[in-house]
N, CA and C atoms as a LAMMPS dump frame, in Angstrom:
ITEM: TIMESTEP
0
ITEM: NUMBER OF ATOMS
471
ITEM: BOX BOUNDS ff ff ff
-5.0000000000000000e+02 5.0000000000000000e+02
-5.0000000000000000e+02 5.0000000000000000e+02
-5.0000000000000000e+02 5.0000000000000000e+02
ITEM: ATOMS id mol type element x y z
1 1 1 N -416.625 -381.567 -443.218
2 1 2 C -417.095 -382.938 -442.869
3 1 3 C -418.738 -382.754 -442.628
4 2 1 N -419.03 -384.231 -443.624
5 2 2 C -420.757 -383.885 -443.085
6 2 3 C -420.998 -385.264 -441.927
7 3 1 N -421.863 -385.306 -441.5
8 3 2 C -422.332 -386.43 -440.095
9 3 3 C -422.357 -388.142 -440.852
10 4 1 N -422.718 -388.15 -442.003
11 4 2 C -422.243 -389.263 -442.342
12 4 3 C -420.839 -389.86 -442.766
13 5 1 N -420.083 -388.868 -443.074
14 5 2 C -418.524 -389.525 -443.456
15 5 3 C -418.306 -388.961 -442.048
16 6 1 N -418.02 -388.554 -440.844
17 6 2 C -417.907 -388.532 -440.11
18 6 3 C -417.563 -389.801 -439.296
19 7 1 N -418.967 -390.539 -439.147
20 7 2 C -419.386 -391.85 -438.295
21 7 3 C -419.116 -392.815 -438.799
22 8 1 N -418.871 -392.918 -440.7
23 8 2 C -418.034 -393.651 -440.773
24 8 3 C -416.729 -393.819 -440.868
25 9 1 N -415.873 -392.587 -440.77
26 9 2 C -414.341 -392.771 -440.483
27 9 3 C -414.452 -393.133 -438.901
28 10 1 N -415.581 -392.919 -438.147
29 10 2 C -415.157 -393.357 -436.484
30 10 3 C -415.155 -394.778 -436.779
31 11 1 N -415.998 -395.156 -437.178
32 11 2 C -416.789 -397.066 -437.579
33 11 3 C -415.171 -397.258 -437.678
34 12 1 N -414.612 -396.773 -439.081
35 12 2 C -413.508 -397.499 -439.995
36 12 3 C -412.749 -397.693 -438.903
37 13 1 N -412.311 -396.568 -438.746
38 13 2 C -410.704 -395.976 -437.62
39 13 3 C -411.048 -397.278 -436.459
40 14 1 N -412.167 -397.522 -435.968
41 14 2 C -412.056 -397.812 -434.306
42 14 3 C -412.187 -399.504 -434.869
43 15 1 N -412.32 -400.388 -436.083
44 15 2 C -413.14 -401.543 -436.494
45 15 3 C -411.146 -401.459 -436.973
46 16 1 N -410.285 -400.665 -437.847
47 16 2 C -409.453 -401.254 -437.857
48 16 3 C -408.279 -401.619 -435.727
49 17 1 N -408.503 -400.427 -435.174
50 17 2 C -407.833 -400.689 -434.029
51 17 3 C -408.144 -401.947 -433.254
52 18 1 N -409.61 -402.326 -433.071
53 18 2 C -410.039 -403.559 -432.824
54 18 3 C -409.669 -404.74 -433.749
55 19 1 N -409.671 -404.517 -435.005
56 19 2 C -409.1 -405.524 -435.35
57 19 3 C -407.738 -406.183 -435.368
58 20 1 N -406.927 -405.145 -435.04
59 20 2 C -405.356 -405.234 -434.315
60 20 3 C -405.5 -406.062 -433.249
61 21 1 N -405.799 -405.078 -432.344
62 21 2 C -406.229 -405.939 -430.46
63 21 3 C -406.434 -407.242 -430.975
64 22 1 N -407.701 -407.899 -431.757
65 22 2 C -408.231 -409.13 -432.122
66 22 3 C -406.599 -409.873 -432.582
67 23 1 N -405.498 -409.44 -432.907
68 23 2 C -404.407 -410.137 -433.173
69 23 3 C -403.293 -410.571 -432.387
70 24 1 N -403.716 -409.685 -431.071
71 24 2 C -402.595 -410.159 -429.852
72 24 3 C -403.407 -410.773 -428.918
73 25 1 N -403.056 -412.046 -428.727
74 25 2 C -403.021 -412.4 -427.357
75 25 3 C -402.657 -411.838 -426.53
76 26 1 N -404.135 -411.888 -425.639
77 26 2 C -403.806 -411.059 -424.037
78 26 3 C -402.964 -411.271 -423.313
79 27 1 N -402.616 -412.355 -423.145
80 27 2 C -401.207 -412.615 -422.349
81 27 3 C -400.108 -411.788 -422.768
82 28 1 N -399.902 -411.094 -424.065
83 28 2 C -398.965 -410.598 -424.327
84 28 3 C -399.034 -409.268 -424.619
85 29 1 N -400.292 -408.81 -424.155
86 29 2 C -400.892 -407.455 -423.847
87 29 3 C -400.313 -406.64 -422.622
88 30 1 N -399.755 -407.088 -421.967
89 30 2 C -398.621 -407.036 -420.655
90 30 3 C -397.873 -406.346 -420.702
91 31 1 N -397.369 -407.039 -422.516
92 31 2 C -395.694 -406.956 -422.372
93 31 3 C -395.357 -405.385 -422.822
94 32 1 N -394.054 -405.002 -422.269
95 32 2 C -393.596 -403.245 -422.71
96 32 3 C -393.3 -403.289 -424.772
97 33 1 N -394.205 -403.066 -425.22
98 33 2 C -393.278 -402.798 -426.824
99 33 3 C -392.589 -402.405 -427.497
100 34 1 N -391.783 -401.254 -426.376
101 34 2 C -390.542 -401.175 -426.662
102 34 3 C -389.675 -401.003 -425.553
103 35 1 N -388.313 -400.849 -425.294
104 35 2 C -387.708 -400.981 -424.374
105 35 3 C -388.01 -399.486 -423.321
106 36 1 N -388.992 -400.054 -422.08
107 36 2 C -389.204 -398.711 -420.855
108 36 3 C -390.644 -398.227 -421.465
109 37 1 N -391.158 -398.771 -422.338
110 37 2 C -392.65 -398.131 -423.123
111 37 3 C -393.416 -398.626 -423.034
112 38 1 N -394.861 -398.582 -423.324
113 38 2 C -395.803 -398.557 -423.136
114 38 3 C -396.407 -399.874 -423.409
115 39 1 N -397.046 -400.628 -422.573
116 39 2 C -398.002 -402.266 -423.547
117 39 3 C -399.154 -402.387 -424.309
118 40 1 N -399.277 -403.075 -424.858
119 40 2 C -400.383 -402.601 -425.276
120 40 3 C -401.745 -402.404 -424.385
121 41 1 N -401.851 -402.874 -422.964
122 41 2 C -402.507 -402.519 -422.498
123 41 3 C -402.56 -400.928 -421.837
124 42 1 N -401.556 -400.636 -421.764
125 42 2 C -401.174 -399.174 -421.255
126 42 3 C -401.71 -398.103 -422.953
127 43 1 N -401.763 -398.805 -424.29
128 43 2 C -402.347 -398.352 -425.002
129 43 3 C -403.555 -398.018 -425.31
130 44 1 N -404.31 -399.273 -424.387
131 44 2 C -405.399 -399.528 -424.22
132 44 3 C -406.74 -398.332 -423.311
133 45 1 N -405.58 -398.381 -422.487
134 45 2 C -406.238 -397.225 -421.534
135 45 3 C -406.072 -395.717 -422.299
136 46 1 N -404.875 -395.534 -422.784
137 46 2 C -404.723 -394.111 -423.458
138 46 3 C -405.962 -393.617 -424.154
139 47 1 N -405.884 -394.703 -424.836
140 47 2 C -407.182 -394.495 -426.4
141 47 3 C -408.569 -394.439 -425.993
142 48 1 N -408.851 -395.155 -424.011
143 48 2 C -409.842 -394.817 -423.512
144 48 3 C -410.336 -393.767 -423.18
145 49 1 N -409.158 -393.24 -422.664
146 49 2 C -408.802 -391.761 -421.889
147 49 3 C -409.86 -390.974 -422.835
148 50 1 N -409.021 -390.899 -424.18
149 50 2 C -409.147 -389.614 -425.111
150 50 3 C -410.526 -389.893 -425.19
151 51 1 N -410.776 -391.135 -425.861
152 51 2 C -412.42 -391.452 -426.128
153 51 3 C -413.561 -390.837 -424.971
154 52 1 N -413.185 -391.371 -423.828
155 52 2 C -414.102 -390.722 -422.832
156 52 3 C -414.361 -389.408 -422.383
157 53 1 N -412.972 -388.714 -423.056
158 53 2 C -412.795 -387.357 -423.123
159 53 3 C -414.02 -386.548 -424.089
160 54 1 N -414.238 -387.564 -424.877
161 54 2 C -414.705 -386.503 -426.742
162 54 3 C -416.082 -387.106 -426.402
163 55 1 N -416.851 -388.077 -425.223
164 55 2 C -417.802 -388.186 -424.694
165 55 3 C -418.644 -386.572 -424.015
166 56 1 N -417.52 -386.642 -423.347
167 56 2 C -418.876 -384.859 -422.879
168 56 3 C -418.868 -384.03 -423.802
169 57 1 N -417.609 -384.17 -424.799
170 57 2 C -417.599 -382.926 -425.612
171 57 3 C -418.705 -382.954 -426.34
172 58 1 N -419.121 -383.969 -427.179
173 58 2 C -419.836 -384.223 -427.765
174 58 3 C -421.321 -384.02 -427.045
175 59 1 N -421.573 -384.24 -426.004
176 59 2 C -422.814 -384.48 -425.333
177 59 3 C -423.18 -383.302 -424.165
178 60 1 N -422.33 -382.154 -424.097
179 60 2 C -422.376 -381.274 -423.744
180 60 3 C -422.079 -380.195 -424.644
181 61 1 N -422.136 -380.611 -425.616
182 61 2 C -421.514 -379.038 -426.755
183 61 3 C -420.595 -378.286 -426.294
184 62 1 N -419.237 -378.47 -425.658
185 62 2 C -418.442 -377.989 -424.725
186 62 3 C -417.507 -378.509 -424.583
187 63 1 N -416.458 -378.065 -424.847
188 63 2 C -414.792 -378.181 -424.408
189 63 3 C -414.995 -378.435 -422.355
190 64 1 N -415.426 -379.693 -422.14
191 64 2 C -415.207 -379.904 -421.096
192 64 3 C -414.79 -381.504 -420.715
193 65 1 N -413.824 -381.819 -419.688
194 65 2 C -413.238 -383.183 -419.732
195 65 3 C -412.424 -382.673 -417.974
196 66 1 N -411.68 -383.432 -418.065
197 66 2 C -410.563 -383.815 -417.078
198 66 3 C -410.038 -382.589 -417.012
199 67 1 N -409.614 -382.257 -415.825
200 67 2 C -408.174 -381.311 -415.323
201 67 3 C -406.962 -381.91 -415.68
202 68 1 N -406.997 -382.847 -416.497
203 68 2 C -405.314 -383.257 -417.221
204 68 3 C -405.124 -381.941 -418.879
205 69 1 N -406.322 -382.054 -419.184
206 69 2 C -405.96 -381.006 -419.985
207 69 3 C -405.458 -379.468 -419.637
208 70 1 N -405.107 -379.589 -418.435
209 70 2 C -404.224 -378.494 -418.378
210 70 3 C -402.571 -378.738 -417.968
211 71 1 N -402.336 -380.246 -417.965
212 71 2 C -400.683 -380.132 -417.627
213 71 3 C -400.426 -380.633 -419.275
214 72 1 N -399.221 -380.84 -418.895
215 72 2 C -398.507 -380.992 -419.982
216 72 3 C -398.97 -382.572 -420.657
217 73 1 N -398.425 -382.434 -422.304
218 73 2 C -398.916 -383.548 -423.231
219 73 3 C -398.774 -384.914 -422.078
220 74 1 N -397.406 -384.698 -422.214
221 74 2 C -396.743 -385.63 -421.499
222 74 3 C -397.406 -386.439 -419.877
223 75 1 N -397.387 -385.406 -419.511
224 75 2 C -397.995 -385.955 -418.184
225 75 3 C -399.745 -386.279 -418.665
226 76 1 N -400.361 -385.574 -419.338
227 76 2 C -401.517 -385.841 -419.69
228 76 3 C -401.919 -387.486 -419.808
229 77 1 N -400.909 -387.986 -421.127
230 77 2 C -400.192 -389.354 -421.549
231 77 3 C -400.525 -390.376 -420.315
232 78 1 N -399.289 -389.973 -419.096
233 78 2 C -398.869 -390.543 -418.5
234 78 3 C -399.976 -391.34 -417.279
235 79 1 N -400.652 -389.734 -416.833
236 79 2 C -401.241 -390.235 -415.527
237 79 3 C -402.288 -391.305 -415.597
238 80 1 N -403.431 -391.182 -416.724
239 80 2 C -404.308 -392.257 -416.765
240 80 3 C -403.406 -393.695 -416.746
241 81 1 N -402.331 -394.1 -417.48
242 81 2 C -401.751 -395.178 -417.322
243 81 3 C -400.948 -395.605 -416.11
244 82 1 N -400.662 -394.63 -415.608
245 82 2 C -400.253 -395.005 -414.338
246 82 3 C -401.341 -395.691 -413.108
247 83 1 N -402.663 -394.381 -413.565
248 83 2 C -404.166 -394.872 -412.39
249 83 3 C -404.32 -395.759 -413.09
250 84 1 N -404.088 -396.553 -414.279
251 84 2 C -404.605 -397.6 -413.549
252 84 3 C -404.039 -399.031 -414.099
253 85 1 N -402.712 -398.944 -414.071
254 85 2 C -401.752 -399.615 -413.899
255 85 3 C -401.843 -401.464 -413.165
256 86 1 N -402.676 -401.275 -411.846
257 86 2 C -403.023 -402.397 -411.302
258 86 3 C -404.28 -402.884 -411.583
259 87 1 N -405.262 -402.334 -412.83
260 87 2 C -406.358 -402.852 -412.768
261 87 3 C -406.376 -403.891 -413.749
262 88 1 N -407.204 -405.047 -413.884
263 88 2 C -406.783 -406.053 -414.868
264 88 3 C -407.114 -405.948 -415.759
265 89 1 N -406.241 -406.433 -417.144
266 89 2 C -406.428 -406.313 -418.602
267 89 3 C -407.915 -406.887 -418.518
268 90 1 N -408.756 -407.903 -418.418
269 90 2 C -410.488 -408.092 -418.593
270 90 3 C -410.905 -406.515 -418.115
271 91 1 N -410.657 -406.24 -417.515
272 91 2 C -411.699 -404.821 -417.161
273 91 3 C -410.875 -403.389 -417.585
274 92 1 N -409.963 -403.466 -418.712
275 92 2 C -409.466 -402.55 -419.013
276 92 3 C -410.614 -402.536 -420.337
277 93 1 N -410.603 -403.793 -421.035
278 93 2 C -410.941 -404.63 -422.237
279 93 3 C -412.454 -403.851 -422.394
280 94 1 N -413.195 -404.209 -421.136
281 94 2 C -414.255 -404.529 -420.916
282 94 3 C -414.919 -402.751 -420.739
283 95 1 N -414.052 -401.718 -419.94
284 95 2 C -414.324 -400.225 -420.348
285 95 3 C -413.988 -399.677 -421.89
286 96 1 N -412.838 -400.469 -422.563
287 96 2 C -412.99 -400.044 -423.879
288 96 3 C -413.564 -399.832 -424.638
289 97 1 N -414.572 -401.295 -424.357
290 97 2 C -415.91 -401.42 -425.157
291 97 3 C -416.769 -400.45 -424.682
292 98 1 N -416.886 -400.475 -423.495
293 98 2 C -417.764 -399.403 -422.66
294 98 3 C -417.953 -398.04 -423.584
295 99 1 N -417.103 -397.516 -423.351
296 99 2 C -416.4 -396.136 -423.484
297 99 3 C -416.565 -395.965 -424.851
298 100 1 N -416.629 -397.28 -425.539
299 100 2 C -416.496 -396.868 -427.834
300 100 3 C -418.131 -396.928 -427.586
301 101 1 N -418.953 -397.41 -426.947
302 101 2 C -420.169 -397.498 -427.338
303 101 3 C -420.621 -396.113 -426.797
304 102 1 N -420.406 -395.653 -425.678
305 102 2 C -421.048 -394.504 -425.108
306 102 3 C -420.674 -393.204 -425.998
307 103 1 N -419.113 -393.433 -427.117
308 103 2 C -418.716 -392.182 -427.459
309 103 3 C -419.393 -392.367 -428.986
310 104 1 N -419.646 -393.289 -429.329
311 104 2 C -420.372 -393.521 -430.383
312 104 3 C -421.834 -392.701 -430.51
313 105 1 N -422.54 -393.527 -429.612
314 105 2 C -423.407 -392.899 -429.322
315 105 3 C -423.892 -391.124 -428.84
316 106 1 N -422.96 -390.395 -428.509
317 106 2 C -422.867 -389.615 -428.334
318 106 3 C -422.511 -388.679 -429.497
319 107 1 N -421.545 -389.15 -430.378
320 107 2 C -421.427 -388.919 -431.846
321 107 3 C -422.691 -388.889 -432.804
322 108 1 N -423.421 -389.345 -432.6
323 108 2 C -424.857 -389.662 -433.122
324 108 3 C -425.245 -388.453 -432.808
325 109 1 N -425.081 -387.725 -432.042
326 109 2 C -426.226 -386.73 -431.689
327 109 3 C -425.502 -385.464 -432.056
328 110 1 N -424.657 -385.415 -432.895
329 110 2 C -423.957 -384.187 -433.616
330 110 3 C -424.578 -383.908 -434.993
331 111 1 N -424.984 -383.091 -435.577
332 111 2 C -425.413 -382.801 -436.568
333 111 3 C -424.655 -381.945 -437.628
334 112 1 N -424.415 -382.17 -438.701
335 112 2 C -423.567 -381.208 -440.031
336 112 3 C -422.909 -380.052 -439.215
337 113 1 N -423.854 -378.971 -438.819
338 113 2 C -423.333 -377.603 -438.245
339 113 3 C -422.457 -378.153 -437.388
340 114 1 N -422.873 -379.031 -436.023
341 114 2 C -421.987 -379.371 -434.635
342 114 3 C -420.722 -379.263 -435.47
343 115 1 N -420.373 -380.406 -436.35
344 115 2 C -419.092 -380.765 -436.784
345 115 3 C -418.199 -380.112 -437.317
346 116 1 N -418.964 -378.783 -437.743
347 116 2 C -418.229 -377.719 -438.771
348 116 3 C -418.119 -376.411 -438.105
349 117 1 N -419.005 -376.152 -437.04
350 117 2 C -418.985 -374.752 -436.655
351 117 3 C -418.616 -374.812 -435.225
352 118 1 N -417.772 -373.557 -434.39
353 118 2 C -417.256 -374.11 -433.551
354 118 3 C -417.755 -373.423 -432.774
355 119 1 N -419.015 -372.272 -433.074
356 119 2 C -419.855 -372.138 -431.998
357 119 3 C -420.771 -372.586 -431.538
358 120 1 N -420.971 -373.596 -432.257
359 120 2 C -422.185 -374.88 -431.492
360 120 3 C -421.496 -375.487 -429.916
361 121 1 N -420.251 -375.117 -430.053
362 121 2 C -419.605 -375.746 -428.675
363 121 3 C -419.173 -374.639 -428.12
364 122 1 N -419.696 -374.728 -426.745
365 122 2 C -418.977 -373.515 -425.399
366 122 3 C -417.727 -373.668 -425.31
367 123 1 N -416.815 -372.515 -425.618
368 123 2 C -415.553 -372.175 -425.337
369 123 3 C -414.773 -372.977 -426.138
370 124 1 N -414.864 -373.73 -427.373
371 124 2 C -414.395 -373.678 -428.399
372 124 3 C -413.922 -372.609 -429.032
373 125 1 N -412.19 -372.282 -429.262
374 125 2 C -411.951 -371.052 -430.007
375 125 3 C -412.587 -371.207 -431.45
376 126 1 N -413.225 -370.166 -431.957
377 126 2 C -413.795 -370.07 -433.381
378 126 3 C -413.264 -370.794 -434.501
379 127 1 N -411.645 -370.311 -434.239
380 127 2 C -411.053 -370.84 -435.459
381 127 3 C -410.865 -372.558 -435.602
382 128 1 N -411.378 -373.095 -434.193
383 128 2 C -411.084 -374.807 -434.41
384 128 3 C -412.263 -375.471 -435.1
385 129 1 N -412.022 -376.781 -435.541
386 129 2 C -413.16 -377.53 -436.306
387 129 3 C -413.386 -378.243 -435.473
388 130 1 N -414.489 -378.255 -435.091
389 130 2 C -415.007 -379.25 -433.934
390 130 3 C -415.001 -381.014 -434.168
391 131 1 N -415.016 -381.309 -435.509
392 131 2 C -414.801 -382.626 -436.16
393 131 3 C -413.367 -383.041 -435.965
394 132 1 N -412.603 -381.706 -436.241
395 132 2 C -411.122 -382.403 -435.848
396 132 3 C -410.79 -382.827 -434.619
397 133 1 N -411.502 -381.9 -433.792
398 133 2 C -411.337 -382.02 -432.465
399 133 3 C -411.532 -383.329 -432.061
400 134 1 N -412.669 -383.63 -431.809
401 134 2 C -413.157 -385.011 -431.656
402 134 3 C -412.27 -386.082 -432.326
403 135 1 N -412.155 -386.051 -433.623
404 135 2 C -411.107 -387.188 -434.151
405 135 3 C -409.903 -386.924 -433.816
406 136 1 N -409.564 -386.098 -433.324
407 136 2 C -408.29 -385.8 -432.678
408 136 3 C -408.079 -386.872 -431.396
409 137 1 N -409.546 -387.234 -430.732
410 137 2 C -409.334 -388.274 -429.544
411 137 3 C -409.84 -389.597 -430.11
412 138 1 N -409.984 -389.856 -431.181
413 138 2 C -410.501 -390.969 -431.616
414 138 3 C -409.821 -391.099 -433.174
415 139 1 N -410.325 -391.828 -434.101
416 139 2 C -409.895 -391.901 -435.482
417 139 3 C -408.676 -391.148 -435.918
418 140 1 N -408.466 -390.154 -435.577
419 140 2 C -407.682 -389.613 -436.44
420 140 3 C -405.736 -389.866 -435.166
421 141 1 N -406.209 -390.328 -433.764
422 141 2 C -405.232 -390.726 -433.323
423 141 3 C -404.888 -391.933 -433.022
424 142 1 N -405.833 -392.922 -433.577
425 142 2 C -405.551 -394.505 -433.722
426 142 3 C -404.384 -394.706 -434.237
427 143 1 N -404.217 -394.404 -435.826
428 143 2 C -402.837 -394.651 -436.492
429 143 3 C -401.761 -394.543 -435.988
430 144 1 N -401.571 -393.41 -434.998
431 144 2 C -400.353 -393.441 -434.531
432 144 3 C -399.83 -394.404 -433.876
433 145 1 N -400.671 -395.189 -433.091
434 145 2 C -400.769 -396.311 -431.979
435 145 3 C -400.617 -397.163 -433.04
436 146 1 N -401.393 -397.509 -433.5
437 146 2 C -401.709 -398.975 -434.709
438 146 3 C -400.538 -398.794 -435.644
439 147 1 N -399.858 -398.031 -435.599
440 147 2 C -398.758 -398.119 -436.291
441 147 3 C -397.027 -398.902 -435.524
442 148 1 N -397.049 -398.422 -434.198
443 148 2 C -396.5 -398.768 -433.174
444 148 3 C -396.685 -400.311 -432.423
445 149 1 N -397.802 -400.834 -432.391
446 149 2 C -398.303 -402.04 -432.406
447 149 3 C -398.403 -402.535 -433.451
448 150 1 N -398.489 -402.392 -434.213
449 150 2 C -397.673 -403.319 -435.574
450 150 3 C -396.148 -403.819 -435.901
451 151 1 N -395.324 -402.304 -435.425
452 151 2 C -394.207 -403.028 -435.951
453 151 3 C -393.812 -403.831 -434.715
454 152 1 N -394.136 -404.084 -433.663
455 152 2 C -393.948 -404.224 -432.313
456 152 3 C -394.214 -406.436 -432.808
457 153 1 N -395.628 -406.668 -433.092
458 153 2 C -396.094 -407.607 -433.881
459 153 3 C -395.026 -407.984 -434.783
460 154 1 N -394.324 -407.094 -435.865
461 154 2 C -393.922 -407.459 -436.671
462 154 3 C -392.069 -408.069 -436.261
463 155 1 N -391.713 -406.97 -435.662
464 155 2 C -390.699 -407.828 -434.543
465 155 3 C -390.628 -409.189 -434.111
466 156 1 N -391.654 -409.118 -433.457
467 156 2 C -391.97 -410.456 -432.749
468 156 3 C -392.612 -411.834 -433.337
469 157 1 N -392.64 -411.641 -435.263
470 157 2 C -393.2 -412.505 -435.602
471 157 3 C -392.047 -413.424 -436.322
């Protein structure tokens, strides 16, 4: 993966995410999308957390981040959503935009070598591919949530 292709995938993935969010009235972003499930707001919190974690990886060229990486995936997914439960949607949306901008800026600092060589990152197993790790917290992660949100919107139409 070269840097230009990576950055384009990052921009394209985020654009798809932002375009879908633009289709949803903010008053509906608080409704659960599935019985007992997350709302759009919760999903934004989740994706923002993932992007925030990738900022540190990019900036420090290391596997750094929250202690939540040491717990189960279910707990790692649930805790940020629960912690942000009472934060107003307007703040969640503003933080999402801010974190996205910081993430894009951090990603721009990566070279082709950084994206492809785990040895460029402290504590990253050599078998890992850095761009795939970073994409897993961003543009490779969006489609799962976009599909859920799209199904929810289609059911509501």
